[in-house]
N, CA and C of each residue as an Amber inpcrd file, in Angstrom:
protein
   540
  92.5500000 132.5420000 157.1890000  92.2860000 131.8970000 155.9600000
  91.7260000 130.5140000 156.2250000  90.6790000 130.2690000 155.5780000
  90.0740000 128.9700000 155.7750000  90.7400000 127.9710000 154.8300000
  90.9540000 126.8290000 155.3430000  91.5930000 125.8320000 154.4830000
  90.5410000 125.1450000 153.6290000  90.9200000 124.9790000 152.4160000
  89.9890000 124.3210000 151.5140000  90.1130000 122.8170000 151.6870000
  88.9870000 122.1850000 151.7110000  89.0030000 120.7290000 151.8280000
  89.4030000 120.1550000 150.4640000  90.3090000 119.2500000 150.5160000
  90.7290000 118.6400000 149.2540000  89.8150000 117.4780000 148.9410000
  89.4230000 117.4320000 147.6900000  88.5430000 116.3490000 147.2550000
  89.3680000 115.0840000 147.1100000  88.7930000 113.9610000 147.4360000
  89.5510000 112.7210000 147.2650000  89.8780000 112.4980000 145.7900000
  91.0370000 111.9320000 145.5410000  91.4510000 111.6570000 144.1660000
  90.5050000 110.6280000 143.5690000  90.1710000 110.7970000 142.2860000
  89.2800000 109.8150000 141.6790000  89.9460000 108.4340000 141.6850000
  89.1420000 107.4300000 141.8680000  89.6790000 106.0650000 141.9010000
  90.2560000 105.7380000 140.5270000  91.4150000 105.1880000 140.5100000
  92.0570000 104.8310000 139.2530000  91.7500000 103.3700000 138.9340000
  91.2480000 103.1530000 137.6850000  90.9130000 101.7820000 137.2810000
  92.1670000 100.9200000 137.1940000  93.2110000 101.4510000 136.5550000
  94.4120000 100.6570000 136.3280000  95.4030000 100.8450000 137.4700000
  95.0680000 100.3070000 138.6030000  96.0080000 100.3390000 139.7130000
  97.1210000  99.3470000 139.4150000  98.1800000  99.4660000 140.1330000
  99.3220000  98.5640000 139.9190000  98.9070000  97.1040000 140.1120000
  98.1300000  96.8260000 141.1250000  97.6900000  95.4520000 141.3940000
  96.8110000  94.9450000 140.2640000  95.8770000  95.7660000 139.8290000
  94.9770000  95.3620000 138.7550000  95.7620000  95.1350000 137.4670000
  96.7420000  95.9680000 137.1890000  97.5830000  95.8130000 136.0070000
  98.2980000  94.4580000 136.0440000  98.8100000  94.0990000 137.1870000
  99.5080000  92.8020000 137.3200000  98.5470000  91.6330000 137.1340000
  97.3740000  91.7020000 137.7350000  96.4010000  90.6180000 137.6250000
  95.9760000  90.4480000 136.1680000  95.6190000  91.5530000 135.5130000
  95.2100000  91.4710000 134.1050000  96.3700000  90.9860000 133.2340000
  97.5700000  91.3900000 133.5300000  98.7400000  90.9280000 132.7770000
  98.9230000  89.4260000 132.8920000  98.7940000  88.9040000 134.1110000
  98.9300000  87.4560000 134.3270000  97.8090000  86.7170000 133.5930000
  96.5790000  87.2270000 133.6960000  95.4520000  86.5920000 133.0030000
  95.6770000  86.6130000 131.4940000  96.1390000  87.7350000 130.9480000
  96.3890000  87.8390000 129.5070000  97.4710000  86.8640000 129.0740000
  98.5570000  86.7810000 129.8190000  99.6460000  85.8520000 129.4910000
  99.1370000  84.4130000 129.5580000  98.3400000  84.0970000 130.5590000
  97.7800000  82.7580000 130.6960000  96.8840000  82.4290000 129.4970000
  96.0230000  83.3760000 129.1080000  95.1120000  83.1500000 127.9790000
  95.8840000  82.9440000 126.6840000  96.9020000  83.7610000 126.4540000
  97.7200000  83.6110000 125.2470000  98.4560000  82.2760000 125.2820000
  99.0210000  81.9300000 126.4230000  99.7290000  80.6590000 126.5750000
  98.8240000  79.4660000 126.3030000  97.6120000  79.4940000 126.8210000
  96.6770000  78.3930000 126.5900000  96.2880000  78.2980000 125.1190000
  96.1340000  79.4430000 124.4460000  95.8040000  79.4390000 123.0240000
  96.9350000  78.8280000 122.2130000  98.1700000  79.2170000 122.5170000
  99.3350000  78.6760000 121.8090000  99.4620000  77.1830000 122.0870000
  99.3050000  76.7850000 123.3460000  99.4100000  75.3690000 123.7130000
  98.3550000  74.5500000 122.9770000  97.1300000  75.0710000 122.9100000
  96.0520000  74.3700000 122.2140000  96.3660000  74.2430000 120.7330000
  96.8200000  75.3300000 120.1210000  97.1560000  75.2870000 118.6990000
  98.2990000  74.3110000 118.4340000  99.3150000  74.3310000 119.2910000
 100.4350000  73.4040000 119.1240000  99.9840000  71.9630000 119.3250000
  99.0630000  71.7570000 120.2420000  98.5400000  70.4140000 120.4720000
  97.8770000  69.8660000 119.2300000  97.0630000  70.6940000 118.5680000
  96.4260000  70.2700000 117.3260000  97.4720000  70.0420000 116.2400000
  98.4670000  70.9130000 116.1560000  99.5310000  70.7680000 115.1620000
 100.3010000  69.4780000 115.4100000 100.6130000  69.1960000 116.6850000
 101.4100000  68.0160000 117.0200000 100.6860000  66.7200000 116.7310000
  99.3520000  66.7490000 116.6930000  98.6080000  65.5330000 116.3710000
  98.9180000  65.0520000 114.9500000  99.2370000  65.9790000 114.0590000
  99.4450000  65.6430000 112.6490000 100.8610000  65.8920000 112.1550000
 101.7440000  66.3450000 113.0130000 103.1090000  66.6730000 112.6000000
 104.1210000  66.1400000 113.6120000 105.3100000  65.8840000 113.1060000
 106.4300000  65.5150000 113.9650000 107.7180000  65.8330000 113.2060000
 108.8100000  65.7640000 113.9140000 110.1080000  66.0000000 113.2970000
 110.7200000  64.6640000 112.9320000 111.4580000  64.6410000 111.8460000
 112.0360000  63.4060000 111.3450000 113.4500000  63.6770000 110.8650000
 114.3620000  62.7730000 111.1590000 115.7570000  62.8750000 110.7360000
 116.0310000  61.7870000 109.6990000 116.6190000  62.1670000 108.5630000
 117.0200000  61.2150000 107.5330000 118.4910000  60.8860000 107.7600000
 118.7870000  59.6330000 108.0070000 120.1490000  59.2270000 108.3530000
 121.0230000  58.9090000 107.1490000 120.4530000  58.9380000 105.9450000
 121.2520000  58.6130000 104.7580000 121.5670000  59.8820000 103.9730000
 122.3860000  59.7200000 102.9540000 122.7610000  60.8490000 102.0990000
 121.9220000  60.8960000 100.8180000 120.8070000  60.1880000 100.8020000
 120.0230000  60.0970000  99.5680000 119.3230000  61.4040000  99.1920000
 119.1510000  62.2930000 100.1530000 118.5630000  63.6090000  99.8870000
 119.5040000  64.6740000 100.4270000 119.4690000  65.8820000  99.8750000
 120.3950000  66.9240000 100.3390000 120.0890000  67.4280000 101.7500000
 118.8740000  67.2270000 102.2300000 118.5010000  67.6630000 103.5730000
 118.4950000  66.4820000 104.5230000 118.6180000  66.7730000 105.8230000
 118.6150000  65.6790000 106.7940000 117.5300000  65.8320000 107.8490000
 116.8970000  67.0030000 107.9630000 115.8390000  67.1920000 108.9550000
 114.5530000  67.6070000 108.2410000 113.4490000  67.0050000 108.6610000
 112.1680000  67.2240000 108.0090000 111.0610000  67.3640000 109.0450000
 109.9970000  68.0590000 108.6530000 108.7570000  68.0530000 109.4080000
 107.8290000  67.1110000 108.6530000 107.2930000  66.1530000 109.3690000
 106.3920000  65.1590000 108.7900000 104.9550000  65.6070000 109.0120000
 104.1590000  65.5980000 107.9510000 102.7210000  65.8560000 108.0400000
 102.0370000  64.5230000 107.7620000 101.4910000  63.9020000 108.8140000
 100.9130000  62.5740000 108.6330000  99.4270000  62.6160000 108.2960000
  98.9000000  63.8160000 108.0380000  97.4870000  63.9380000 107.7040000
  97.2720000  63.9530000 106.1880000  98.3030000  64.2650000 105.4260000
  98.1590000  64.3980000 103.9740000  99.0390000  63.3990000 103.2360000
  98.5570000  62.9580000 102.0920000  99.3510000  62.1100000 101.2240000
 100.0200000  62.9910000 100.1870000 101.1930000  62.5830000  99.7280000
 101.9630000  63.4570000  98.8340000 101.3700000  63.5880000  97.4460000
 101.6440000  64.7160000  96.8630000 101.3640000  64.9540000  95.4490000
 102.6790000  64.7510000  94.6960000 102.6040000  64.6740000  93.3950000
 103.8020000  64.5120000  92.5750000 104.8130000  65.6040000  92.9110000
 106.0610000  65.2070000  93.1500000 107.1310000  66.1520000  93.4410000
 107.3490000  66.4230000  94.9210000 106.4150000  66.0200000  95.7740000
 106.5810000  66.2380000  97.2130000 107.3880000  65.1070000  97.8430000
 107.8960000  65.3930000  99.0350000 108.5880000  64.3420000  99.7870000
 107.5560000  63.3740000 100.3410000 107.8640000  62.0940000 100.2420000
 106.9990000  61.0450000 100.7510000 107.7750000  60.2720000 101.8050000
 107.1530000  60.0150000 102.9290000 107.7550000  59.2010000 103.9820000
 106.9410000  57.9180000 104.0660000 107.6320000  56.7860000 104.0280000
 106.9190000  55.5100000 104.0360000 107.7380000  54.4430000 104.7340000
 107.0430000  53.4030000 105.1590000 107.6680000  52.2320000 105.7540000
 108.0640000  51.2860000 104.6250000 109.2780000  50.8070000 104.6730000
 109.7470000  49.8670000 103.6490000 109.1140000  48.4980000 103.8840000
 108.8700000  47.7600000 102.8140000 108.3570000  46.3930000 102.9980000
 109.4610000  45.5230000 103.5990000 109.0770000  44.5280000 104.3370000
 110.0750000  43.6710000 104.9830000 110.5120000  42.5520000 104.0470000
 111.0800000  42.9310000 102.9140000 111.6270000  41.9650000 101.9700000
 112.9830000  41.4960000 102.5040000 113.4690000  40.3480000 102.0580000
 114.7650000  39.8680000 102.5500000 115.9020000  40.8820000 102.3780000
 115.9370000  41.5790000 101.2440000 117.0050000  42.5500000 101.0100000
 116.8930000  43.7390000 101.9700000 115.6730000  44.2120000 102.2190000
 115.4740000  45.3220000 103.1590000 115.8920000  44.8930000 104.5590000
 115.4610000  43.7270000 104.9850000 115.8100000  43.2380000 106.3260000
 117.3170000  43.0350000 106.4500000 117.9520000  42.5190000 105.3940000
 119.4070000  42.3060000 105.4320000 120.1630000  43.6190000 105.6070000
 119.6700000  44.6880000 105.0140000 120.3690000  45.9740000 105.0830000
 119.9300000  46.8540000 106.2500000 118.6470000  46.7830000 106.6090000
 118.1090000  47.7350000 107.5740000 117.5410000  47.0970000 108.8350000
 117.5350000  45.7810000 108.9150000 117.0040000  45.1080000 110.0900000
 115.5030000  44.8650000 109.9820000 114.9590000  44.1960000 111.0100000
 113.5460000  43.8110000 111.0090000 112.6200000  45.0000000 111.2370000
 113.1590000  46.1110000 111.7100000 112.3580000  47.3310000 111.9200000
 113.0630000  48.5110000 111.2500000 113.0470000  48.5460000 109.9240000
 113.7710000  49.6210000 109.2350000 113.1610000  50.9940000 109.5380000
 114.0120000  52.0010000 109.5260000 113.5460000  53.3710000 109.7340000
 112.6490000  53.7810000 108.5770000 111.8860000  54.8080000 108.7870000
 111.0280000  55.3550000 107.7390000 111.8860000  55.8920000 106.5960000
 111.5090000  55.5630000 105.3770000 112.2270000  56.0290000 104.1950000
 111.6830000  57.4000000 103.7910000 112.5650000  58.2800000 103.3570000
 112.1800000  59.5940000 102.8450000 112.6470000  59.6890000 101.3970000
 111.7130000  59.8770000 100.4860000 112.0150000  59.9450000  99.0560000
 111.1770000  61.0510000  98.4200000 111.2840000  61.1870000  97.1180000
 110.4790000  62.1360000  96.3640000 109.4230000  61.3410000  95.5980000
 108.1830000  61.7740000  95.6510000 107.1080000  61.1060000  94.9110000
 107.1710000  61.5830000  93.4550000 107.9410000  60.8690000  92.6450000
 108.0610000  61.2290000  91.2320000 106.8300000  60.8100000  90.4390000
 106.1430000  59.7860000  90.9100000 104.9500000  59.3170000  90.2230000
 103.8400000  59.0350000  91.2120000 102.5980000  59.2860000  90.7950000
 101.4170000  59.0430000  91.6280000 100.4650000  58.1440000  90.8530000
  99.4190000  57.6960000  91.5240000  98.4410000  56.8250000  90.8860000
  97.9760000  57.3740000  89.5450000  97.9910000  56.5230000  88.5050000
  97.5960000  56.9280000  87.1570000  98.7600000  57.2900000  86.2620000
  99.9190000  57.5950000  86.8490000 101.1080000  57.8970000  86.0450000
 101.6680000  56.6000000  85.4710000 102.3950000  56.7230000  84.3690000
 102.9960000  55.5520000  83.7270000 104.4960000  55.5280000  83.9650000
 104.9770000  54.3960000  84.4980000 106.4080000  54.1780000  84.7160000
 106.9050000  53.2670000  83.6100000 107.9600000  53.7100000  82.9220000
 108.5900000  52.8950000  81.8890000 110.0740000  52.7920000  82.2150000
 110.7160000  51.8680000  81.5330000 112.1450000  51.6670000  81.7630000
 112.8010000  51.3200000  80.4450000 113.9410000  51.9460000  80.2000000
 114.7910000  51.6020000  79.0640000 116.1320000  51.2370000  79.6800000
 116.4980000  49.9480000  79.5200000 117.7030000  49.4840000  80.2090000
 117.4750000  49.5830000  81.7100000 118.2980000  50.3770000  82.3840000
 118.1650000  50.5570000  83.8300000 117.7000000  51.9780000  84.1850000
 117.2510000  52.7190000  83.1680000 116.7830000  54.0850000  83.3840000
 115.2610000  54.0980000  83.4820000 114.7490000  54.6840000  84.5740000
 113.3080000  54.7570000  84.8080000 112.7670000  56.1180000  84.3990000
 111.5640000  56.0790000  83.8240000 110.8660000  57.2770000  83.3780000
 109.4690000  57.2790000  83.9830000 108.9800000  58.4440000  84.3610000
 107.5890000  58.5960000  84.7820000 106.9500000  59.5850000  83.8210000
 105.9270000  59.1110000  83.1120000 105.2510000  59.9120000  82.0860000
 106.2460000  60.4710000  81.0700000 107.2460000  59.6540000  80.7110000
 108.2300000  60.0390000  79.7050000 109.3880000  60.8790000  80.2200000
 109.3710000  61.2440000  81.4890000 110.4460000  62.0700000  82.0650000
 111.4020000  61.1780000  82.8620000 112.7090000  61.2560000  82.5600000
 113.6850000  60.4400000  83.2780000 113.7310000  60.8700000  84.7370000
 113.6430000  59.8710000  85.6480000 113.6540000  60.1890000  87.0760000
 114.7520000  59.4630000  87.8540000 115.2210000  58.3150000  87.3650000
 116.2130000  57.5690000  88.1440000 116.8910000  56.5100000  87.2830000
 118.1010000  56.1700000  87.6770000 118.8480000  55.0930000  87.0320000
 119.1730000  54.0590000  88.0940000 118.8610000  52.8060000  87.8030000
 119.0820000  51.7210000  88.7540000 120.4710000  51.1190000  88.5820000
 121.0600000  50.7390000  89.7040000 122.3550000  50.0500000  89.6880000
 122.1240000  48.5480000  89.5100000 123.1650000  47.8510000  89.1080000
 123.0610000  46.4040000  88.9680000 123.2260000  45.6980000  90.3020000
 124.1030000  46.2550000  91.1600000 124.3930000  45.6200000  92.4500000
 124.3590000  46.6540000  93.5710000 124.0540000  46.1810000  94.7700000
 124.0550000  47.0460000  95.9520000 125.4980000  47.3430000  96.3580000
 125.6630000  48.2180000  97.3190000 127.0030000  48.5290000  97.8220000
 127.6760000  47.2970000  98.4220000 126.8730000  46.3130000  98.8280000
 127.4050000  45.0580000  99.3870000 127.6070000  43.9760000  98.3290000
 127.2640000  44.2950000  97.0650000 127.4750000  43.3350000  95.9810000
 126.2800000  42.4670000  95.6430000 125.1190000  42.6630000  96.2920000
 123.9400000  41.8610000  95.9600000 123.3410000  42.3480000  94.6430000
 122.8610000  41.4070000  93.8340000 122.1910000  41.7500000  92.5850000
 120.8600000  42.4190000  92.9410000 120.5820000  43.5480000  92.2840000
 119.3600000  44.3100000  92.5580000 118.3450000  44.0910000  91.4450000
 117.2430000  43.4370000  91.7790000 116.1610000  43.2290000  90.8090000
 115.4650000  44.5650000  90.5560000 115.1170000  44.8010000  89.2960000
 114.4840000  46.0610000  88.9260000 113.0410000  46.1390000  89.4140000
 112.6260000  47.3700000  89.7460000 111.2870000  47.6290000  90.2610000
 110.2190000  47.5540000  89.1830000 108.9650000  47.7150000  89.5910000
 107.8490000  47.5660000  88.6630000 107.7490000  48.6980000  87.6490000
 107.1020000  48.3880000  86.5430000 106.7810000  49.3840000  85.5170000
 105.2920000  49.2390000  85.1970000 104.7700000  50.1880000  84.4420000
 103.3560000  50.1720000  84.0850000 102.6460000  51.3550000  84.7160000
 101.3290000  51.2750000  84.7590000 100.5270000  52.3540000  85.3470000
 100.5210000  52.1720000  86.8590000 100.8910000  53.2230000  87.5630000
 100.9130000  53.1700000  89.0320000  99.4670000  53.0930000  89.5240000
  99.1480000  52.1170000  90.3700000  97.7790000  52.0130000  90.8910000
  97.4060000  53.2230000  91.7540000  96.1350000  53.5050000  91.8170000
  95.6400000  54.5920000  92.6580000  96.0700000  54.3390000  94.1110000
  96.5730000  55.3810000  94.7590000  97.0110000  55.2600000  96.1480000
  98.4420000  54.7690000  96.2850000  99.1430000  54.5940000  95.1690000
 100.5360000  54.1530000  95.1980000 101.4220000  55.2220000  94.5630000
 102.7340000  55.0760000  94.7440000 103.6750000  56.1000000  94.3160000
 104.9480000  55.4750000  93.7630000 105.5810000  56.1600000  92.8110000
 106.9500000  55.8400000  92.4220000 107.8020000  56.7960000  93.2400000
 108.5160000  56.2640000  94.2130000 109.2880000  57.0750000  95.1610000
 110.7710000  56.8230000  94.9460000 111.5330000  57.8900000  94.6960000
 112.9630000  57.7390000  94.4400000 113.6880000  59.0150000  94.8480000
 114.9890000  58.9910000  94.6860000 115.8210000  60.1760000  94.9130000
 116.8060000  60.2880000  93.7520000 117.3970000  61.4560000  93.5760000
 118.3950000  61.5890000  92.5150000 119.7380000  60.9510000  92.8790000
 119.9070000  60.5160000  94.1130000 121.1810000  59.9440000  94.5570000
 121.4290000  58.6010000  93.8750000 122.6430000  58.3870000  93.4160000
 122.9580000  57.1540000  92.6750000 122.8050000  55.8950000  93.5180000
 122.9430000  56.0080000  94.8450000 122.8360000  54.8430000  95.7180000
 121.4860000  54.7770000  96.4360000 120.5250000  55.6090000  96.0100000
 119.2070000  55.5780000  96.6480000 118.5730000  54.2010000  96.5090000
 117.9550000  53.7380000  97.5780000 117.2830000  52.4290000  97.5940000
 115.7930000  52.7320000  97.6240000 115.1250000  52.5650000  96.4840000
 113.7710000  53.0930000  96.3470000 112.9930000  52.3040000  95.3060000
 112.0090000  52.9160000  94.6780000 111.1230000  52.2240000  93.7290000
 111.8330000  51.7080000  92.4890000 113.0830000  52.0750000  92.2910000
 113.8480000  51.5080000  91.1660000 114.0250000  50.0070000  91.3380000
 113.8760000  49.5530000  92.5740000 114.1980000  48.1580000  92.9060000
 112.9710000  47.4080000  93.4100000 112.8830000  46.1380000  93.0170000
 111.7480000  45.2960000  93.3970000 111.6290000  45.1560000  94.9120000
 112.7370000  45.2320000  95.6290000 112.6980000  45.0750000  97.0890000
 111.9020000  46.1930000  97.7610000 111.7500000  47.3310000  97.1010000
 110.9720000  48.4520000  97.6430000 109.6410000  48.5590000  96.9110000
 109.6680000  48.5310000  95.5850000 108.4390000  48.6260000  94.8030000
 107.7560000  49.9760000  94.9410000 106.4620000  49.9740000  94.7000000
 105.6720000  51.2000000  94.8020000 105.0420000  51.2540000  96.1820000
 105.4450000  52.1930000  97.0320000 104.7690000  52.2960000  98.3320000
 103.3310000  52.7730000  98.1260000 102.4110000  52.1050000  98.8010000
 100.9950000  52.4580000  98.7060000 100.5090000  52.9840000 100.0540000
  99.2760000  53.4390000 100.0820000  98.7470000  54.1430000 101.2590000
  98.9130000  53.3610000 102.5590000  98.9030000  52.0400000 102.5090000
  99.0510000  51.2670000 103.7480000 100.4550000  51.3960000 104.3450000
 101.4240000  51.8380000 103.5580000 102.7910000  52.0250000 104.0580000
 103.1970000  53.4810000 104.1500000 102.4010000  54.3830000 103.5640000
 102.7540000  55.8020000 103.5620000 102.4960000  56.4040000 104.9310000
 103.5140000  57.0790000 105.4670000 103.4120000  57.7470000 106.7660000
 102.9010000  59.1760000 106.5800000 103.2830000  59.8230000 105.4800000
 102.8200000  61.1780000 105.2030000 103.7640000  61.9070000 104.2660000
 103.6470000  63.2210000 104.2580000 104.5010000  64.0530000 103.4380000
 105.5430000  64.7320000 104.3180000 106.5910000  65.1980000 103.6990000
 107.6530000  65.8650000 104.4540000 107.9850000  67.2180000 103.8840000
 108.4910000  68.0870000 104.7500000 109.0200000  69.3820000 104.3500000
 110.4080000  69.4950000 104.9280000 111.3960000  69.7560000 104.0910000
 112.7720000  69.8680000 104.5560000 112.9390000  71.1390000 105.3900000
 113.6240000  71.0050000 106.5360000 113.9010000  72.1820000 107.3630000
 115.3990000  72.4210000 107.5270000 116.2310000  71.4090000 107.3590000
 117.6870000  71.5400000 107.4140000 118.3330000  70.5760000 106.4470000
């Protein structure tokens, strides 16, 4: 009996080595895409912690590319007024509040109750927790690029008071989204 010559096995494209090389290349490509996307995201976003009880959340993602619309969280630098410096130091942390009013809205006050476009948004206290007299914040039409920023918390230190006033674009850091 003559032995039949066996034909060589066809070359397999997906050899074990080739599978590993392509796998590493694919993982590298995906990793670089994610890193690039995160890099772009990180240019305009950061995480922020609110150290006070003025809002129900304490952790936020800050978007520093957009300015807030009515009802959004606004993050801003407080003005260095004597009352702010006395309570928060010469470099106060970024304030996180709700933008109840935007440029063009009308802020009114009856007694110590503030309204934006006729809707009650905040009540001002007469004295701070330390006993200082609190001057009332501005009323009238909010200038373009400025905001009435407050919180529902009774001890919130915000646009209800002259020491904070209306934060405008030069002090606005960006908008926030609560995450915790």
